[in-house]
Biopython code that builds the backbone (N, CA, C, O; Angstrom):
import numpy as np
from Bio.PDB.StructureBuilder import StructureBuilder

atoms = [
    (1, "MET", "N", (129.535, 110.903, 141.003)),
    (1, "MET", "CA", (129.217, 109.559, 140.568)),
    (1, "MET", "C", (127.733, 109.485, 140.199)),
    (1, "MET", "O", (126.879, 109.931, 140.965)),
    (2, "PRO", "N", (127.424, 108.915, 139.015)),
    (2, "PRO", "CA", (126.025, 108.833, 138.608)),
    (2, "PRO", "C", (125.207, 107.941, 139.537)),
    (2, "PRO", "O", (125.679, 106.908, 140.013)),
    (3, "GLU", "N", (123.977, 108.365, 139.780)),
    (3, "GLU", "CA", (123.069, 107.549, 140.576)),
    (3, "GLU", "C", (122.344, 106.581, 139.653)),
    (3, "GLU", "O", (122.245, 106.819, 138.449)),
    (4, "GLN", "N", (121.843, 105.497, 140.214)),
    (4, "GLN", "CA", (121.079, 104.542, 139.427)),
    (4, "GLN", "C", (119.788, 105.209, 138.965)),
    (4, "GLN", "O", (119.100, 105.871, 139.742)),
    (5, "SER", "N", (119.475, 105.024, 137.691)),
    (5, "SER", "CA", (118.296, 105.642, 137.108)),
    (5, "SER", "C", (117.021, 104.956, 137.576)),
    (5, "SER", "O", (116.989, 103.739, 137.754)),
    (6, "THR", "N", (115.978, 105.743, 137.773)),
    (6, "THR", "CA", (114.685, 105.183, 138.121)),
    (6, "THR", "C", (113.926, 104.734, 136.873)),
    (6, "THR", "O", (112.961, 103.977, 136.975)),
    (7, "ALA", "N", (114.354, 105.194, 135.697)),
    (7, "ALA", "CA", (113.657, 104.861, 134.452)),
    (7, "ALA", "C", (114.417, 103.858, 133.584)),
    (7, "ALA", "O", (113.803, 103.056, 132.879)),
    (8, "ILE", "N", (115.745, 103.901, 133.634)),
    (8, "ILE", "CA", (116.561, 103.101, 132.724)),
    (8, "ILE", "C", (117.194, 101.934, 133.473)),
    (8, "ILE", "O", (117.848, 102.109, 134.502)),
    (9, "ASP", "N", (116.982, 100.748, 132.931)),
    (9, "ASP", "CA", (117.483, 99.531, 133.562)),
    (9, "ASP", "C", (118.874, 99.159, 133.055)),
    (9, "ASP", "O", (119.747, 98.784, 133.837)),
    (10, "ARG", "N", (119.076, 99.266, 131.719)),
    (10, "ARG", "CA", (120.356, 98.814, 131.161)),
    (10, "ARG", "C", (120.661, 99.586, 129.881)),
    (10, "ARG", "O", (119.766, 99.940, 129.114)),
    (11, "ILE", "N", (121.953, 99.836, 129.674)),
    (11, "ILE", "CA", (122.438, 100.492, 128.461)),
    (11, "ILE", "C", (123.531, 99.610, 127.873)),
    (11, "ILE", "O", (124.472, 99.224, 128.566)),
    (12, "ARG", "N", (123.398, 99.297, 126.591)),
    (12, "ARG", "CA", (124.451, 98.560, 125.871)),
    (12, "ARG", "C", (124.769, 99.336, 124.599)),
    (12, "ARG", "O", (123.948, 100.118, 124.118)),
    (13, "TYR", "N", (125.958, 99.115, 124.060)),
    (13, "TYR", "CA", (126.374, 99.863, 122.874)),
    (13, "TYR", "C", (127.225, 98.989, 121.976)),
    (13, "TYR", "O", (128.136, 98.311, 122.449)),
    (14, "LYS", "N", (126.933, 99.000, 120.670)),
    (14, "LYS", "CA", (127.751, 98.318, 119.669)),
    (14, "LYS", "C", (128.426, 99.396, 118.835)),
    (14, "LYS", "O", (127.825, 99.981, 117.934)),
    (15, "GLU", "N", (129.679, 99.638, 119.156)),
    (15, "GLU", "CA", (130.415, 100.745, 118.540)),
    (15, "GLU", "C", (130.551, 100.596, 117.027)),
    (15, "GLU", "O", (130.464, 101.585, 116.299)),
    (16, "THR", "N", (130.765, 99.367, 116.545)),
    (16, "THR", "CA", (130.981, 99.166, 115.114)),
    (16, "THR", "C", (129.796, 99.621, 114.274)),
    (16, "THR", "O", (129.969, 99.990, 113.112)),
    (17, "HIS", "N", (128.599, 99.600, 114.842)),
    (17, "HIS", "CA", (127.403, 100.002, 114.097)),
    (17, "HIS", "C", (126.731, 101.248, 114.679)),
    (17, "HIS", "O", (125.722, 101.713, 114.150)),
    (18, "GLY", "N", (127.285, 101.786, 115.759)),
    (18, "GLY", "CA", (126.683, 102.958, 116.392)),
    (18, "GLY", "C", (125.287, 102.675, 116.919)),
    (18, "GLY", "O", (124.409, 103.537, 116.869)),
    (19, "LYS", "N", (125.085, 101.457, 117.427)),
    (19, "LYS", "CA", (123.776, 101.069, 117.949)),
    (19, "LYS", "C", (123.766, 101.142, 119.470)),
    (19, "LYS", "O", (124.588, 100.524, 120.147)),
    (20, "LEU", "N", (122.836, 101.896, 119.976)),
    (20, "LEU", "CA", (122.652, 102.057, 121.412)),
    (20, "LEU", "C", (121.386, 101.325, 121.818)),
    (20, "LEU", "O", (120.304, 101.609, 121.303)),
    (21, "PHE", "N", (121.519, 100.387, 122.738)),
    (21, "PHE", "CA", (120.388, 99.609, 123.237)),
    (21, "PHE", "C", (120.022, 100.131, 124.620)),
    (21, "PHE", "O", (120.865, 100.189, 125.516)),
    (22, "VAL", "N", (118.771, 100.506, 124.784)),
    (22, "VAL", "CA", (118.311, 101.043, 126.063)),
    (22, "VAL", "C", (117.124, 100.202, 126.526)),
    (22, "VAL", "O", (116.113, 100.088, 125.833)),
    (23, "LYS", "N", (117.272, 99.619, 127.715)),
    (23, "LYS", "CA", (116.170, 98.858, 128.324)),
    (23, "LYS", "C", (115.631, 99.683, 129.483)),
    (23, "LYS", "O", (116.380, 100.113, 130.361)),
    (24, "PHE", "N", (114.340, 99.893, 129.470)),
    (24, "PHE", "CA", (113.687, 100.695, 130.496)),
    (24, "PHE", "C", (113.135, 99.797, 131.589)),
    (24, "PHE", "O", (112.802, 98.638, 131.343)),
    (25, "ARG", "N", (113.040, 100.327, 132.778)),
    (25, "ARG", "CA", (112.512, 99.563, 133.913)),
    (25, "ARG", "C", (111.055, 99.163, 133.676)),
    (25, "ARG", "O", (110.566, 98.200, 134.267)),
    (26, "SER", "N", (110.377, 99.896, 132.824)),
    (26, "SER", "CA", (108.984, 99.571, 132.491)),
    (26, "SER", "C", (108.896, 98.323, 131.623)),
    (26, "SER", "O", (107.806, 97.793, 131.408)),
    (27, "GLY", "N", (110.048, 97.846, 131.116)),
    (27, "GLY", "CA", (110.070, 96.608, 130.356)),
    (27, "GLY", "C", (110.403, 96.762, 128.892)),
    (27, "GLY", "O", (110.831, 95.789, 128.270)),
    (28, "GLY", "N", (110.232, 97.927, 128.311)),
    (28, "GLY", "CA", (110.520, 98.122, 126.897)),
    (28, "GLY", "C", (112.017, 98.231, 126.637)),
    (28, "GLY", "O", (112.763, 98.789, 127.441)),
    (29, "GLU", "N", (112.447, 97.684, 125.491)),
    (29, "GLU", "CA", (113.839, 97.820, 125.077)),
    (29, "GLU", "C", (113.857, 98.343, 123.652)),
    (29, "GLU", "O", (113.101, 97.883, 122.796)),
    (30, "TYR", "N", (114.737, 99.319, 123.408)),
    (30, "TYR", "CA", (114.819, 99.975, 122.117)),
    (30, "TYR", "C", (116.264, 100.019, 121.647)),
    (30, "TYR", "O", (117.195, 100.032, 122.452)),
    (31, "VAL", "N", (116.435, 100.041, 120.321)),
    (31, "VAL", "CA", (117.750, 100.236, 119.745)),
    (31, "VAL", "C", (117.718, 101.558, 118.977)),
    (31, "VAL", "O", (116.832, 101.796, 118.156)),
    (32, "TYR", "N", (118.688, 102.399, 119.258)),
    (32, "TYR", "CA", (118.851, 103.698, 118.604)),
    (32, "TYR", "C", (120.059, 103.592, 117.683)),
    (32, "TYR", "O", (121.110, 103.098, 118.091)),
    (33, "VAL", "N", (119.914, 104.054, 116.444)),
    (33, "VAL", "CA", (120.928, 103.853, 115.413)),
    (33, "VAL", "C", (121.645, 105.162, 115.086)),
    (33, "VAL", "O", (121.039, 106.232, 115.044)),
    (34, "GLY", "N", (122.967, 105.043, 114.854)),
    (34, "GLY", "CA", (123.764, 106.203, 114.468)),
    (34, "GLY", "C", (124.222, 107.042, 115.641)),
    (34, "GLY", "O", (124.552, 108.217, 115.476)),
    (35, "VAL", "N", (124.245, 106.454, 116.816)),
    (35, "VAL", "CA", (124.637, 107.178, 118.030)),
    (35, "VAL", "C", (126.162, 107.164, 118.145)),
    (35, "VAL", "O", (126.763, 106.092, 118.200)),
    (36, "PRO", "N", (126.792, 108.333, 118.181)),
    (36, "PRO", "CA", (128.252, 108.381, 118.311)),
    (36, "PRO", "C", (128.718, 107.850, 119.668)),
    (36, "PRO", "O", (127.999, 107.923, 120.664)),
    (37, "GLY", "N", (129.931, 107.317, 119.679)),
    (37, "GLY", "CA", (130.506, 106.776, 120.904)),
    (37, "GLY", "C", (130.563, 107.776, 122.039)),
    (37, "GLY", "O", (130.358, 107.414, 123.197)),
    (38, "GLU", "N", (130.840, 109.040, 121.717)),
    (38, "GLU", "CA", (130.939, 110.049, 122.786)),
    (38, "GLU", "C", (129.573, 110.312, 123.429)),
    (38, "GLU", "O", (129.501, 110.646, 124.611)),
    (39, "VAL", "N", (128.485, 110.163, 122.652)),
    (39, "VAL", "CA", (127.150, 110.316, 123.226)),
    (39, "VAL", "C", (126.869, 109.151, 124.172)),
    (39, "VAL", "O", (126.322, 109.347, 125.257)),
    (40, "HIS", "N", (127.243, 107.941, 123.761)),
    (40, "HIS", "CA", (127.076, 106.774, 124.635)),
    (40, "HIS", "C", (127.840, 106.956, 125.940)),
    (40, "HIS", "O", (127.290, 106.722, 127.016)),
    (41, "ARG", "N", (129.091, 107.368, 125.857)),
    (41, "ARG", "CA", (129.901, 107.544, 127.072)),
    (41, "ARG", "C", (129.299, 108.611, 127.984)),
    (41, "ARG", "O", (129.254, 108.439, 129.202)),
    (42, "SER", "N", (128.841, 109.707, 127.394)),
    (42, "SER", "CA", (128.219, 110.764, 128.198)),
    (42, "SER", "C", (126.927, 110.282, 128.844)),
    (42, "SER", "O", (126.614, 110.664, 129.971)),
    (43, "PHE", "N", (126.181, 109.448, 128.137)),
    (43, "PHE", "CA", (124.940, 108.874, 128.661)),
    (43, "PHE", "C", (125.234, 108.006, 129.882)),
    (43, "PHE", "O", (124.578, 108.133, 130.917)),
    (44, "VAL", "N", (126.215, 107.131, 129.754)),
    (44, "VAL", "CA", (126.583, 106.232, 130.857)),
    (44, "VAL", "C", (127.050, 107.039, 132.071)),
    (44, "VAL", "O", (126.729, 106.694, 133.208)),
    (45, "ASP", "N", (127.801, 108.105, 131.829)),
    (45, "ASP", "CA", (128.381, 108.908, 132.914)),
    (45, "ASP", "C", (127.473, 110.018, 133.430)),
    (45, "ASP", "O", (127.824, 110.708, 134.387)),
    (46, "ALA", "N", (126.315, 110.198, 132.812)),
    (46, "ALA", "CA", (125.432, 111.312, 133.182)),
    (46, "ALA", "C", (124.973, 111.225, 134.628)),
    (46, "ALA", "O", (124.716, 110.143, 135.155)),
    (47, "GLU", "N", (124.879, 112.372, 135.246)),
    (47, "GLU", "CA", (124.370, 112.451, 136.622)),
    (47, "GLU", "C", (122.933, 111.924, 136.676)),
    (47, "GLU", "O", (122.546, 111.246, 137.628)),
    (48, "SER", "N", (122.150, 112.244, 135.641)),
    (48, "SER", "CA", (120.788, 111.724, 135.515)),
    (48, "SER", "C", (120.646, 111.134, 134.117)),
    (48, "SER", "O", (120.528, 111.869, 133.137)),
    (49, "GLN", "N", (120.659, 109.814, 134.026)),
    (49, "GLN", "CA", (120.551, 109.165, 132.725)),
    (49, "GLN", "C", (119.189, 109.440, 132.084)),
    (49, "GLN", "O", (119.098, 109.580, 130.864)),
    (50, "GLY", "N", (118.151, 109.518, 132.879)),
    (50, "GLY", "CA", (116.820, 109.810, 132.353)),
    (50, "GLY", "C", (116.763, 111.180, 131.693)),
    (50, "GLY", "O", (116.217, 111.326, 130.599)),
    (51, "GLN", "N", (117.324, 112.178, 132.354)),
    (51, "GLN", "CA", (117.340, 113.531, 131.794)),
    (51, "GLN", "C", (118.232, 113.597, 130.561)),
    (51, "GLN", "O", (117.890, 114.260, 129.582)),
    (52, "PHE", "N", (119.373, 112.915, 130.602)),
    (52, "PHE", "CA", (120.260, 112.895, 129.447)),
    (52, "PHE", "C", (119.551, 112.249, 128.266)),
    (52, "PHE", "O", (119.618, 112.762, 127.149)),
    (53, "PHE", "N", (118.876, 111.133, 128.499)),
    (53, "PHE", "CA", (118.144, 110.443, 127.443)),
    (53, "PHE", "C", (117.121, 111.380, 126.798)),
    (53, "PHE", "O", (117.049, 111.487, 125.574)),
    (54, "GLN", "N", (116.345, 112.045, 127.623)),
    (54, "GLN", "CA", (115.310, 112.950, 127.112)),
    (54, "GLN", "C", (115.907, 114.094, 126.279)),
    (54, "GLN", "O", (115.361, 114.461, 125.239)),
    (55, "ALA", "N", (117.016, 114.645, 126.740)),
    (55, "ALA", "CA", (117.601, 115.817, 126.081)),
    (55, "ALA", "C", (118.483, 115.482, 124.881)),
    (55, "ALA", "O", (118.532, 116.252, 123.922)),
    (56, "GLU", "N", (119.175, 114.355, 124.918)),
    (56, "GLU", "CA", (120.213, 114.098, 123.921)),
    (56, "GLU", "C", (119.974, 112.896, 123.008)),
    (56, "GLU", "O", (120.654, 112.766, 121.990)),
    (57, "ILE", "N", (119.042, 112.025, 123.336)),
    (57, "ILE", "CA", (118.863, 110.802, 122.541)),
    (57, "ILE", "C", (117.447, 110.699, 121.984)),
    (57, "ILE", "O", (117.260, 110.534, 120.778)),
    (58, "ARG", "N", (116.471, 110.796, 122.848)),
    (58, "ARG", "CA", (115.078, 110.666, 122.407)),
    (58, "ARG", "C", (114.767, 111.699, 121.334)),
    (58, "ARG", "O", (115.114, 112.871, 121.481)),
    (59, "ASP", "N", (114.133, 111.283, 120.282)),
    (59, "ASP", "CA", (113.735, 112.135, 119.156)),
    (59, "ASP", "C", (114.915, 112.689, 118.348)),
    (59, "ASP", "O", (114.716, 113.552, 117.492)),
    (60, "ARG", "N", (116.133, 112.211, 118.603)),
    (60, "ARG", "CA", (117.293, 112.667, 117.833)),
    (60, "ARG", "C", (117.878, 111.585, 116.933)),
    (60, "ARG", "O", (118.578, 111.883, 115.965)),
    (61, "TYR", "N", (117.588, 110.336, 117.255)),
    (61, "TYR", "CA", (118.138, 109.214, 116.491)),
    (61, "TYR", "C", (116.994, 108.272, 116.108)),
    (61, "TYR", "O", (116.036, 108.104, 116.862)),
    (62, "PRO", "N", (117.109, 107.661, 114.921)),
    (62, "PRO", "CA", (116.094, 106.666, 114.556)),
    (62, "PRO", "C", (116.151, 105.482, 115.522)),
    (62, "PRO", "O", (117.221, 105.129, 116.016)),
    (63, "TYR", "N", (115.015, 104.884, 115.783)),
    (63, "TYR", "CA", (114.977, 103.783, 116.749)),
    (63, "TYR", "C", (113.928, 102.748, 116.359)),
    (63, "TYR", "O", (113.042, 103.002, 115.544)),
    (64, "ASN", "N", (114.058, 101.594, 116.958)),
    (64, "ASN", "CA", (113.083, 100.516, 116.837)),
    (64, "ASN", "C", (112.940, 99.861, 118.191)),
    (64, "ASN", "O", (113.901, 99.741, 118.951)),
    (65, "ARG", "N", (111.724, 99.440, 118.479)),
    (65, "ARG", "CA", (111.498, 98.661, 119.695)),
    (65, "ARG", "C", (111.971, 97.236, 119.418)),
    (65, "ARG", "O", (111.743, 96.696, 118.335)),
    (66, "ILE", "N", (112.625, 96.638, 120.397)),
    (66, "ILE", "CA", (113.074, 95.260, 120.285)),
    (66, "ILE", "C", (111.983, 94.384, 120.876)),
    (66, "ILE", "O", (111.622, 94.528, 122.043)),
    (67, "ASP", "N", (111.467, 93.483, 120.070)),
    (67, "ASP", "CA", (110.419, 92.578, 120.518)),
    (67, "ASP", "C", (111.093, 91.358, 121.150)),
    (67, "ASP", "O", (111.797, 90.611, 120.471)),
    (68, "ASP", "N", (110.878, 91.165, 122.427)),
    (68, "ASP", "CA", (111.538, 90.068, 123.136)),
    (68, "ASP", "C", (110.684, 88.811, 123.229)),
    (68, "ASP", "O", (111.018, 87.885, 123.969)),
    (69, "THR", "N", (109.587, 88.772, 122.484)),
    (69, "THR", "CA", (108.782, 87.557, 122.496)),
    (69, "THR", "C", (109.338, 86.557, 121.490)),
    (69, "THR", "O", (109.871, 86.963, 120.457)),
    (70, "PRO", "N", (109.225, 85.260, 121.768)),
    (70, "PRO", "CA", (109.795, 84.251, 120.854)),
    (70, "PRO", "C", (109.077, 84.173, 119.529)),
    (70, "PRO", "O", (109.449, 83.373, 118.671)),
]
sb = StructureBuilder()
sb.init_structure("model")
sb.init_model(0)
sb.init_chain("A")
sb.init_seg("    ")
for serial, (resi, resn, name, xyz) in enumerate(atoms, 1):
    if name == "N":
        sb.init_residue(resn, " ", resi, " ")
    sb.init_atom(name, np.array(xyz, "f"), 0.0, 1.0, " ", f" {name:<3s}", serial, name[0])
structure = sb.get_structure()
């Protein structure tokens, strides 16, 4: 069973557009585009989500920071 990540607060996914939303405990939230569903599922189920993110998502998909200010 995966343990709660010390770096990642929340993961959301919009399958129709292949958009992966990752919110970090540090406060930043990013959207990664073109992420296949199987990568999202593996990310959610990973023993270490932080390590999975570093190895399989970061620097592999285009992304944008989500600005949460009004």
